[in-house]
TORDRENGU-776433 format. One record per residue (C-alpha): residue number from 1; residue in one letter; x, y, z. Coordinates in Angstrom, 1 decimal, always signed. Each point is the difference from the previous one (the first is absolute). Layout:
% TORDRENGU-776433
+-----+--------+--------+--------+--------+
! num ! residu !      x !      y !      z !
+-----+--------+--------+--------+--------+
! NUM !      a !      X !      Y !      Z !
...
+-----+--------+--------+--------+--------+
//
This chain:
% TORDRENGU-776433
+-----+--------+--------+--------+--------+
! num ! residu !      x !      y !      z !
+-----+--------+--------+--------+--------+
!   1 !      m ! +149.0 !  +98.7 !  +98.9 !
!   2 !      k !   -3.2 !   +0.2 !   -2.1 !
!   3 !      s !   +0.3 !   +0.9 !   -4.1 !
!   4 !      r !   -1.0 !   +3.2 !   -1.3 !
!   5 !      k !   -2.8 !   -1.8 !   -1.8 !
!   6 !      t !   -1.6 !   -1.5 !   +3.0 !
!   7 !      l !   +0.3 !   +3.7 !   +2.1 !
!   8 !      d !   -1.7 !   +1.7 !   -3.1 !
!   9 !      t !   -2.9 !   -2.8 !   +0.1 !
!  10 !      a !   -0.3 !   +0.5 !   +3.8 !
!  11 !      n !   -0.3 !   +3.9 !   -0.5 !
!  12 !      r !   -2.7 !   -0.3 !   -2.4 !
!  13 !      f !   -2.4 !   -2.2 !   +1.7 !
!  14 !      d !   -2.4 !   +2.6 !   +1.8 !
!  15 !      p !   -3.2 !   -1.2 !   +1.2 !
!  16 !      i !   -0.9 !   +3.2 !   +1.1 !
!  17 !      a !   +0.7 !   +1.8 !   -3.1 !
!  18 !      m !   -1.7 !   -2.7 !   -1.8 !
!  19 !      a !   -3.1 !   +0.3 !   +1.7 !
!  20 !      h !   -0.1 !   +3.5 !   -0.2 !
!  21 !      d !   +0.3 !   -0.3 !   -4.0 !
!  22 !      v !   -3.2 !   -2.3 !   +0.0 !
!  23 !      g !   -1.7 !   +2.6 !   +1.8 !
!  24 !      v !   +0.1 !   -0.8 !   +3.7 !
!  25 !      r !   +0.1 !   +3.0 !   +2.0 !
!  26 !      s !   +0.8 !   +0.9 !   +3.7 !
!  27 !      q !   -3.8 !   +0.3 !   +0.8 !
!  28 !      h !   -0.8 !   -3.5 !   -1.1 !
!  29 !      a !   +2.5 !   -1.6 !   +2.5 !
!  30 !      y !   -1.3 !   +2.3 !   +2.7 !
!  31 !      t !   -3.4 !   -0.8 !   -0.9 !
!  32 !      a !   +1.1 !   -3.8 !   +0.2 !
!  33 !      g !   +1.4 !   +0.7 !   +3.5 !
!  34 !      f !   -2.8 !   +1.2 !   +1.5 !
!  35 !      a !   -2.3 !   -2.5 !   -1.5 !
!  36 !      s !   +2.2 !   -2.8 !   +1.5 !
!  37 !      i !   -0.4 !   +1.5 !   +3.5 !
!  38 !      v !   -3.9 !   -0.4 !   -0.7 !
!  39 !      i !   +0.4 !   -3.3 !   -1.6 !
!  40 !      s !   +2.3 !   -0.9 !   +3.3 !
!  41 !      l !   -3.0 !   +0.9 !   +2.2 !
!  42 !      a !   -2.9 !   -1.6 !   -1.8 !
!  43 !      a !   +2.1 !   -3.1 !   -0.5 !
!  44 !      w !   +0.8 !   -0.2 !   +3.9 !
!  45 !      l !   -3.8 !   +0.9 !   +0.9 !
!  46 !      l !   -1.1 !   -2.5 !   -2.6 !
!  47 !      s !   +2.2 !   -2.6 !   +1.3 !
!  48 !      r !   -1.0 !   +0.6 !   +3.7 !
!  49 !      g !   -3.8 !   -0.2 !   -1.3 !
!  50 !      k !   +0.6 !   -3.6 !   -1.2 !
!  51 !      n !   +1.0 !   -1.3 !   +3.3 !
!  52 !      d !   +3.6 !   -0.6 !   -1.0 !
!  53 !      d !   +2.3 !   +0.0 !   +2.8 !
!  54 !      k !   +1.6 !   +3.3 !   +1.3 !
!  55 !      a !   +3.4 !   -0.8 !   -1.4 !
!  56 !      q !   -1.2 !   -0.6 !   -3.4 !
!  57 !      s !   -1.8 !   +3.3 !   -0.3 !
!  58 !      d !   +2.9 !   +1.8 !   +1.0 !
!  59 !      r !   +2.1 !   -1.4 !   -2.4 !
!  60 !      w !   -2.3 !   +0.7 !   -3.0 !
!  61 !      g !   -0.3 !   +3.6 !   +1.2 !
!  62 !      i !   +4.1 !   +0.4 !   +0.6 !
!  63 !      f !   +0.5 !   -1.6 !   -3.2 !
!  64 !      i !   -2.0 !   +2.2 !   -1.9 !
!  65 !      g !   +1.0 !   +2.9 !   +1.9 !
!  66 !      h !   +3.7 !   -0.4 !   -1.0 !
!  67 !      w !   -1.1 !   +1.1 !   -3.5 !
!  68 !      a !   -0.8 !   +3.5 !   +0.9 !
!  69 !      p !   +3.7 !   +1.1 !   +1.0 !
!  70 !      t !   +1.3 !   -1.5 !   -3.4 !
!  71 !      f !   -2.7 !   +2.0 !   -2.1 !
!  72 !      f !   +0.8 !   +3.1 !   +1.7 !
!  73 !      a !   +3.7 !   -0.6 !   -0.7 !
!  74 !      i !   -0.5 !   -0.6 !   -3.5 !
!  75 !      g !   -2.2 !   +3.0 !   -0.2 !
!  76 !      l !   +2.8 !   +2.0 !   +1.5 !
!  77 !      a !   +2.2 !   -1.2 !   -2.6 !
!  78 !      l !   -2.2 !   +0.6 !   -3.0 !
!  79 !      k !   -0.7 !   +3.5 !   +1.2 !
!  80 !      k !   +3.9 !   +0.3 !   -0.3 !
!  81 !      e !   -0.2 !   -1.2 !   -3.4 !
!  82 !      e !   -2.9 !   +2.6 !   -0.7 !
+-----+--------+--------+--------+--------+
//
């Protein structure tokens, strides 16, 4: 069983509240999400244009494309904080 001090420390750590306190707002996260979609497409197109193999191009696009849902989830959490 965890000690009371450990539980208090765990309850105080709130990265969303900390981000909100320093001025990060939900609109910033939503903008980053949409930007990551555009960057994902651009990275895929640029990688394809450099005559890289198709698999490498797809991996770049997918890697950056995974950022969008994370930014949107952070945006929702920040919206709740606001």
